[in-house]
N, C-alpha and C positions, 0 to 999 in steps of 0.2 A: 492556430490562428486562421480565420477565414481568408480565403483568397478573393481576389477581385472578381466581382460578378458584372458582366457587361453584355449587353444585347443591343444591337443596332446603333451603337456608338463605336467609334474607333479611337483609342487613346493615342495621342501624338506625343505627349511629354508629361512629366511630373517634375515640379521644382519645389523643394522643401523650404525655399527662401532662407537658406543658411541658418536654420535653427529658429527662425521667427515666423513660423507658418500659421499662426492663429489669426485668421482673417475674418473681418466683420461683414458688413453689408454694403460696403462701398466699392464698386468696380466700375471703372470708366476708361474708355479708350481716347487717347489723344493722337492725332497725326502730327508729328513734329515737323518743323520747317524743313528738315533734311529728308523727310519722307518716312522716317522710322515710325513704327506703330508702338506706342507706349501705353501699357496697361497700368493704371494707378489703382492701388489697393489700400483700403483702410483696415487697420488692425482692430481686433476684437478687444484688446486690453493693452495696458502698458507692458513693456517700456516703449514699443514702437508706435509711431504716429501713422506714417504711410510708407509704402514701398512702391517704386516705379520699376516695371519690368518691360524690357524690349521684347515684344512678341511678333516682330516683323516676320520671323520664321517661327511659327507656332510649335515646331518640333525642337526648337532650341531656345527657350526663354532665357533671358539674361537680365539680372538686376543692374539697373543703371543709377538708382538713387534710393535713399531711404532716410527717414528722419525720426528722431526720438520725440516723445511727448514732453512738454515742459514740466509736468508733475506726474507722479505715479498714481494719484487718485483720479486720473482722467482716462477717458477712452475717446477714440476718433472713429466711431463705428460707421460713419457715413461720409462719403465724399462724392463729388461730381465734377466733371470738367466740361467747359465749353470753349473751344478754341485753345488759347494759351492761358486761360484762367481756370484755377481749381478752387472749389469751395470745400472746406473740411469742417465737419461738425465736431464740437467738443462737449462731452457730457461728463460731469463729475460723479463720483460714487455716492455722495451725499449732498443734500441741499445746503446752500450757503458757502460752498467752496468755490475757489477760483483757480484758473480761468475757466469760464463757462460761456459758450457762445459759438461763433464760427469764425474761421479765418479764410481770407482770400489770398491765393498765391499766384504769382506770375511764374508759369512753367514753360515759358518760351525756350528756355534752355533746360531740358528735363533733368540734367545732372545737377542743376543748381536752382532749385525752387526758391523764389524770393517772396517774402511776405509783403502783401500790399496793405492789408488792414485787418484788424480784429474787431468783430462786432460783439460787444459785451452783453451777455444775457444774465449775468450773475445777480444774485440777490438772496435774501434770507430764506426764500421758499423755492429757490431755483437750482436745478441741476444742469441747466444749459440746454443744448440742442441734441436730441437723440437722432433725428433723421432730417435730411434735406433733399429737396428736388430742385435741380438747377439745370434747365434744358434749353432755354431760349436766350441766355446771356443777359437777360434784363431783370428777371425776378427770381428770388429764392423763396420757395414754399417750404415750410419746415414745421416740425413738431418741436416746440421749444417752451421753456419757462421764460419768465420775465421778472425784473426786479419789482414791478408794480402789480404783480398778480399774486393774490393770496388764495390758494385753493380751499374749498370746504373740506377736503380730505387730502392728506399728504400724498396719496398715490395719484391724485388728479392734478399734478403740478405742471404738466405740459399741455399746450393747446396749439391751435393752428395760427401761424403768423406768416405774413407776406412781406418780403423785404425787397425794396427797389435797389438793384445793384448796377444800374446803367452807368453810374459813376463808381467804379469798383473801390475807389479810395474813400467814398463817403456813403456807405449803405444807409438807407432810411426805411423804417417801417411804414407801410402804407395801409395795412389792414390786419385784423385778427378776428378769430372766432373760437368759441369754446362751447362745449355742450352745456346748455342752460342748467344752472344749479350747481356747477362745479367750481364757481368762483364765489368767495365771500362777498355778500352784498347783492347777489342775484335775487330777483323776485321769485324765481322758480325754486321749488324744493330740491335738495340734492338728490341725485339718482339713488335708487335702492342698491346697496352693495351686493356683490356676489358673495356666495357662501365663504366662510372662513377657509383659508387654504386655496381658494380659487379666485380671490380678489386681486386682480392685477392692474386695476386703475381705469378710470374713464379719461382717456387721453389719446391723441392720435399717434399712429406709427407712420405709415407712408402717407404722403400728401401729393398725389400725382395730378399733373395738369398737362393736357395734350393739345396740340395745335388744331386738331379736328373739332374740339370744343373748348376754346380758350376761356369761355365763360363758366367752366365747371371745374371743380376740384373734387377728386375721388379719394376719400380718406378711409383707411382702415383704423377704426377708433377703439381698438383693443376691447375693453369690456363693453363699449358702447355700440359695437357692430360696425356695419358699413354706413358711411355718411356721404351723401352727394350735396355739394354746396354750389350755389349760384355766386360766382365771383365776378359777374359783369361789372359791378361796382366794387372794386377791390377794397375800398375803404369800409364797405358794409356787406360782408359776405352773409348770405342767407341760406338756411337749410332748405333743400329741395325734397329730400327724402332720407329716411334712415331705416335700414334693415337690421334688426337686432334678433339674433337667434339663440342667445344664451342669457340665462338658462333656458332650456335644459342643457345645451352644450356648454363646455367650458369656454371662457372668454379668450381674448387676445386675437381679434380680427387684425390682420397684419397688412395685407396688400390687396389693392383693387386695381385690376387691369381691364379697361373696356376694350371689347372687340366692336368698334363702332359700326362697321359695315353690316354686322350681324345682330346688332342690338343685344349683345351679351356682355355680362360682367363676370370676370373670373376673380374669385375672392379666396384668399388663403388665410387660414389660422396659423398661429405659431405655437408649436409645442414648447412649453417652458418648464416642464417637469420631467424628471427622469423615470425610466423603467415603466413607461406607459401610464403614469399616474393621472395624466390628463387626456388619455386616449378616449375617443379618436380626435385627432386634429386633422382637418380636412381641407381639400381644395374644392370649392363649390362652383358650379355653373349657375348663373342667375340670369333670368329673363329680364332685360331692361327696356322692353318696348314701351311700357308705361313708366316713365321716369319716376313718377311720384309713388309707384307701387312695385318695387322690384320683387320678383318671385323666384325662389330657388327651384331649379328643375332637375338637377343631378349633382353628383359628386364624382370626383376622379377616383379610380380604384386605389386603395391603399396598398403599399408594399406588404408582403405577407408577414404577419405579426410574429409567427414562430421563428422566422429566419433572422429577424433584425432586432428583437428585444435583447438588450444587454444591460447588465448591472451598471448603474451610474451614468448611463447614456440617455440622450433624448431620442424618442422615436415618434415621428409625426411630421406634419407639414410645417413649412416655414416660408421661404421666399419664392417668388415667381419671377421669371424673366418678364420685364415690364414693357417691352416694345418701345424702348426709349426713342423719343422723337429727335434723333440725331442722324446725320448722314452716314456715320460709321457704325450704325447699329442695325441688326437684322430686324425685320418686321414679319409678323404672321398673325392672321386673324383666325387661324385654325389650330396651330400647335401650341400647347401649353407646356412650358418647362418649369418644373417645380423641384425644390430641394426638400429633403425629408430627414436631415440629420443622419442617423444610422441607417435609414432607408435609402440614402444616396440621392442621386439625381434621377428624376423620372420624366418621361415625355409622354404626352397624351394627344390624341387626335380628337378634336371636337366637331368633326364634320357632321356627325349626328349629336347635337348638343344634349340630347336626352340619354345618350349612352356613350360617354367618353371612353375611348379605348386606349389602353397603354400600348405604345409603339416602340419604346426604348427605355433602357435604364443603365445606370453606371453606379456601381457601389464599390469603390476602391477598398483594398485591404486596409485594415487598421494600421496607422503609422506606428512605428516602433515605440515612440514615447507618448502615445495617446493615453491621457490620464484615466480614461474609462475602459481602455482596451478596445475602443470602437472608433470608426470613422464618424465624423459629425459634419456632413456636407451642409454648408451654410448659405451660399449664394450662387447665382449663375448669371453670366452675361454672354451674349452672342454677337459677334461683329458681322458686318455686311458680307464677309467672305463665308459666313456660316461656320466659323470656328467658334466652338463653345469653350468658355472658361468657367471653371467651377472651383470652389475653395473649401477648405476644412476650417472649422471653428477653432480648433485647438492647436495642433502642431503640423498638420499634413501639408499645408501650403497650397500650391496652385496646380491644377490639372488642366491640360488642353486636349480637346476632343474634336472629332468630326462626326457629323450626323450621317447615319446610313439609312435614312428613312425619308 
């Protein structure tokens, strides 16, 4: 069995989360009223909904709360916290199932999360919410289906929605946008499908909005590439630009992180097939000086293919650390932290944006119960102390690290 490979990170702790170590893409820090630092984690699949871990001492993480999903056909892949409010996304395995939407919780007592409200997105063509962005305490930006949305193709069932949650007990939709042609009744023709076996849908994944540009939303639109929206009028979002590089590359644009001071956009793909079937899945550096014409100028070096290809495992890019606009989150306009499933966690210095340089990596040994016999590092978060938290998609749980670069 491969051993842990680590360079310029220092591992502080590993917690397998008591046998429920399959974590999705939701990681958020809450500073509790008593000063404890609580890391909330969304699970990749049933039976668990979310887990809360006290990481006040990152060398000794402790579970303080966890919850089960209401139904086994659900997942809570995404969550975010602002103050003592947590938003959790619910997506069902198939269209038409319930419950599908998002739930707001009062987490003022971390050991006893209390439901505030459930925002229902279920419908005949709906799987609910795949991802949500909740950063300012006022609006949720999300990739979601809706009961009144009929896609032109079943894989295009989710779109961008803006929900006002200033009154957490009564969320209200204030705006929506979808790629023209993906809704039945659109005047535009449907987009050309990607080749068979590579068609993953024209729908958004991440929906990031930052205080530096509150009038912009940065969307990874899966098979539709990167989309920048003008949301200065939230009721009527408008497309500013779209960068679509597939084909020839496989689809699944995942995350867009702007480096505002440097006019750069860091864009990740997601590897969604095993054993390199959709290789290469990349992290791109994009010149954003002309907002209406983003231009790719580099990609971050891939982990070595011969080291990390494993039967039944994913190998390629996935999530980025998103420079979350919260006081308990680290910020950098130079360092990119990216997860690569079996390639682990990688760090890159973009001081020269035309030649990103790898400066650190962390590839833990495969967990004992890993179904593919491989690690599948799924997401990464960094707090303002520069403590790095990264998680495994299947059974490995939570790893805490320090940066040595």
